[in-house]
MARVO-343159 format. One record per residue (C-alpha): y, z, x; residue number from 1. Coordinates in pm, 1 decimal, m for minus. Each point is the difference from the previous one (the first is absolute). Layout:
pt Y = Y Z = Z X = X seq = NUM
...
//
This chain:
pt Y = 0.0 Z = 0.0 X = 0.0 seq = 1
pt Y = 336.8 Z = m93.5 X = 141.0 seq = 2
pt Y = 317.9 Z = 199.6 X = m39.6 seq = 3
pt Y = 366.5 Z = m83.3 X = 46.8 seq = 4
pt Y = 163.0 Z = 200.1 X = 277.4 seq = 5
pt Y = 379.9 Z = 16.4 X = 11.5 seq = 6
pt Y = 101.2 Z = 117.4 X = 346.7 seq = 7
pt Y = 264.2 Z = 271.7 X = 34.8 seq = 8
pt Y = m52.0 Z = 96.0 X = 365.0 seq = 9
pt Y = m239.3 Z = m87.3 X = 282.9 seq = 10
pt Y = m82.6 Z = 268.6 X = 256.3 seq = 11
pt Y = m186.7 Z = m113.7 X = 309.4 seq = 12
pt Y = m201.3 Z = 257.8 X = 189.2 seq = 13
pt Y = 101.5 Z = m132.1 X = 341.0 seq = 14
pt Y = m99.0 Z = 326.2 X = 169.8 seq = 15
pt Y = m360.8 Z = m48.8 X = m118.1 seq = 16
pt Y = m70.0 Z = m371.7 X = m26.8 seq = 17
pt Y = 227.0 Z = m301.9 X = m35.2 seq = 18
pt Y = m205.6 Z = m123.1 X = m297.7 seq = 19
pt Y = m2.6 Z = 313.9 X = m215.3 seq = 20
pt Y = 254.8 Z = 146.0 X = m235.2 seq = 21
pt Y = 90.8 Z = 73.3 X = m358.9 seq = 22
pt Y = 195.2 Z = m181.9 X = m263.6 seq = 23
pt Y = 200.6 Z = 200.4 X = m252.2 seq = 24
pt Y = 42.3 Z = m194.5 X = m319.6 seq = 25
pt Y = m125.3 Z = m57.0 X = m351.9 seq = 26
pt Y = m350.8 Z = m114.4 X = m79.3 seq = 27
pt Y = 5.8 Z = m154.3 X = m347.8 seq = 28
pt Y = 313.7 Z = 207.2 X = m63.5 seq = 29
pt Y = m149.3 Z = 330.7 X = 120.9 seq = 30
pt Y = 176.8 Z = 157.8 X = 302.7 seq = 31
pt Y = m246.2 Z = 23.1 X = 293.2 seq = 32
pt Y = m39.7 Z = 27.0 X = 373.9 seq = 33
pt Y = m274.8 Z = m232.3 X = 126.5 seq = 34
pt Y = m177.6 Z = m11.8 X = 334.3 seq = 35
pt Y = m2.1 Z = m351.7 X = 145.6 seq = 36
pt Y = m108.1 Z = m198.8 X = 305.2 seq = 37
pt Y = 238.4 Z = m285.8 X = 80.9 seq = 38
pt Y = m5.5 Z = m245.7 X = 291.8 seq = 39
pt Y = 291.5 Z = 77.7 X = 232.5 seq = 40
pt Y = 172.9 Z = m332.0 X = m69.4 seq = 41
pt Y = 8.4 Z = 55.3 X = m377.7 seq = 42
pt Y = 162.1 Z = 344.5 X = m40.9 seq = 43
pt Y = 347.1 Z = m149.5 X = m50.0 seq = 44
pt Y = m130.4 Z = m212.0 X = m289.5 seq = 45
pt Y = m21.2 Z = 303.7 X = m230.1 seq = 46
pt Y = 365.6 Z = 85.5 X = m55.4 seq = 47
pt Y = 124.0 Z = 227.8 X = m280.0 seq = 48
pt Y = m17.0 Z = m182.2 X = m333.4 seq = 49
pt Y = m286.9 Z = m227.3 X = 106.2 seq = 50
pt Y = m273.7 Z = m27.7 X = m264.6 seq = 51
pt Y = m352.6 Z = m95.6 X = 106.0 seq = 52
pt Y = m340.8 Z = m14.9 X = m163.4 seq = 53
pt Y = m234.9 Z = 242.8 X = 176.6 seq = 54
pt Y = m349.4 Z = 139.9 X = m21.1 seq = 55
pt Y = 27.1 Z = 378.1 X = m33.2 seq = 56
pt Y = m261.9 Z = 271.5 X = 5.4 seq = 57
pt Y = m50.9 Z = 367.4 X = 74.5 seq = 58
pt Y = m238.5 Z = 74.7 X = 284.9 seq = 59
pt Y = m160.1 Z = 339.1 X = m63.0 seq = 60
pt Y = 66.3 Z = 277.5 X = 251.0 seq = 61
pt Y = m96.8 Z = 299.8 X = m215.2 seq = 62
pt Y = m250.1 Z = 96.2 X = m265.0 seq = 63
pt Y = m67.8 Z = m185.7 X = m324.1 seq = 64
pt Y = 33.8 Z = 242.0 X = m290.4 seq = 65
pt Y = m114.6 Z = m65.4 X = m356.3 seq = 66
pt Y = 255.6 Z = 112.6 X = m257.1 seq = 67
pt Y = m48.8 Z = 84.1 X = m367.5 seq = 68
pt Y = 29.2 Z = m293.2 X = m243.5 seq = 69
pt Y = 357.8 Z = m43.1 X = m116.1 seq = 70
pt Y = 152.3 Z = 123.6 X = 326.8 seq = 71
pt Y = 338.1 Z = m154.4 X = 72.2 seq = 72
pt Y = 24.5 Z = m301.4 X = 230.4 seq = 73
pt Y = 216.0 Z = 64.0 X = 305.6 seq = 74
pt Y = 106.9 Z = m147.0 X = 331.3 seq = 75
pt Y = 136.7 Z = 292.2 X = 201.6 seq = 76
pt Y = 142.8 Z = m40.6 X = 349.4 seq = 77
pt Y = m135.9 Z = 269.7 X = 231.9 seq = 78
pt Y = 161.8 Z = m106.1 X = 328.1 seq = 79
pt Y = 122.8 Z = m341.1 X = 116.0 seq = 80
pt Y = m259.2 Z = m256.7 X = m109.5 seq = 81
pt Y = m252.1 Z = 269.0 X = m105.4 seq = 82
pt Y = m44.4 Z = 28.6 X = m376.7 seq = 83
pt Y = m217.4 Z = 166.7 X = m258.1 seq = 84
pt Y = m109.1 Z = m241.1 X = m270.9 seq = 85
pt Y = m137.7 Z = 119.4 X = m333.0 seq = 86
pt Y = m125.9 Z = m246.6 X = m255.7 seq = 87
pt Y = m287.6 Z = m162.0 X = m185.6 seq = 88
pt Y = m257.0 Z = m216.8 X = 178.2 seq = 89
pt Y = 9.6 Z = m344.4 X = m163.6 seq = 90
pt Y = m219.8 Z = m189.7 X = 247.5 seq = 91
pt Y = m243.4 Z = 93.6 X = 275.4 seq = 92
pt Y = m137.4 Z = m202.9 X = 290.9 seq = 93
pt Y = m202.9 Z = 215.1 X = 240.1 seq = 94
pt Y = 262.0 Z = 224.1 X = 168.1 seq = 95
pt Y = 299.1 Z = m180.5 X = m154.0 seq = 96
pt Y = 143.5 Z = 114.6 X = m333.3 seq = 97
pt Y = 275.5 Z = m146.9 X = m212.9 seq = 98
pt Y = 191.0 Z = 294.3 X = m145.4 seq = 99
pt Y = 245.3 Z = m17.0 X = m288.3 seq = 100
pt Y = 269.4 Z = 246.2 X = 101.4 seq = 101
pt Y = 379.5 Z = 7.7 X = m4.0 seq = 102
pt Y = m49.2 Z = m315.3 X = 206.0 seq = 103
pt Y = m336.0 Z = m176.1 X = m41.7 seq = 104
pt Y = m144.4 Z = 8.4 X = 351.6 seq = 105
pt Y = m317.7 Z = m65.0 X = 194.1 seq = 106
pt Y = m156.1 Z = 303.3 X = 167.3 seq = 107
pt Y = m205.2 Z = m53.1 X = 316.6 seq = 108
pt Y = m220.6 Z = 304.6 X = 52.3 seq = 109
pt Y = m38.0 Z = m102.4 X = 368.5 seq = 110
pt Y = m332.1 Z = 184.0 X = 28.3 seq = 111
pt Y = m159.2 Z = 67.7 X = 338.9 seq = 112
pt Y = m312.5 Z = m205.6 X = 77.4 seq = 113
pt Y = m312.0 Z = 101.5 X = m192.4 seq = 114
pt Y = 192.4 Z = 208.1 X = m254.4 seq = 115
pt Y = m51.4 Z = m74.2 X = m364.9 seq = 116
pt Y = 296.5 Z = m47.4 X = m232.6 seq = 117
pt Y = 49.0 Z = 289.7 X = m243.0 seq = 118
pt Y = m173.3 Z = m38.1 X = m334.5 seq = 119
pt Y = 295.2 Z = m121.7 X = m204.2 seq = 120
pt Y = 12.0 Z = m234.6 X = m297.9 seq = 121
pt Y = 250.2 Z = m220.6 X = m173.6 seq = 122
pt Y = 203.4 Z = 223.8 X = m230.2 seq = 123
pt Y = m12.5 Z = 304.3 X = 231.1 seq = 124
pt Y = 334.9 Z = 156.9 X = 83.5 seq = 125
pt Y = 36.0 Z = 66.7 X = 371.4 seq = 126
pt Y = 249.9 Z = 132.2 X = 252.3 seq = 127
pt Y = 1.0 Z = m135.5 X = 356.1 seq = 128
pt Y = 225.2 Z = 69.6 X = 298.7 seq = 129
pt Y = 58.5 Z = m285.8 X = 242.0 seq = 130
pt Y = 233.5 Z = m237.6 X = 177.9 seq = 131
pt Y = 178.5 Z = m263.9 X = m206.4 seq = 132
pt Y = m45.2 Z = m319.9 X = 201.5 seq = 133
pt Y = 118.2 Z = m354.7 X = m53.8 seq = 134
pt Y = m90.7 Z = m339.3 X = 139.9 seq = 135
pt Y = 299.3 Z = m227.7 X = 22.9 seq = 136
pt Y = m49.5 Z = m374.8 X = m49.3 seq = 137
pt Y = m63.0 Z = m216.6 X = 307.8 seq = 138
pt Y = 324.2 Z = m119.4 X = 150.3 seq = 139
pt Y = 356.6 Z = 118.9 X = m52.8 seq = 140
pt Y = 131.2 Z = 90.2 X = m344.0 seq = 141
//
């Protein structure tokens, strides 16, 4: 599923790696901070106000909790690009879940080798903590 990202600010992590950083902006109208890898030559292409179609997902870094049916959907920023997502599973593909939340988003459970995905089903309400990541399109915006 693609999303529209409207860039507000690009922050390169030059002290860590010339390719890594975050983009502050709006993903389908929802204010977010997204982790991103960008080739060095393309950073200047993402100026404030730029709108691009991106793939976005949350890569799990914490536990997956099952919530009671009817629990409220939420996308809560914990720190930087780390969020807690609560919502209903609408699709499942191995360790990837599509979750209907404040912002419909794909969850990648990013399980270690030989671990089994948790026993979850479509319709379950879950809460997951992870990093909101985006893939920008190939080439400058």
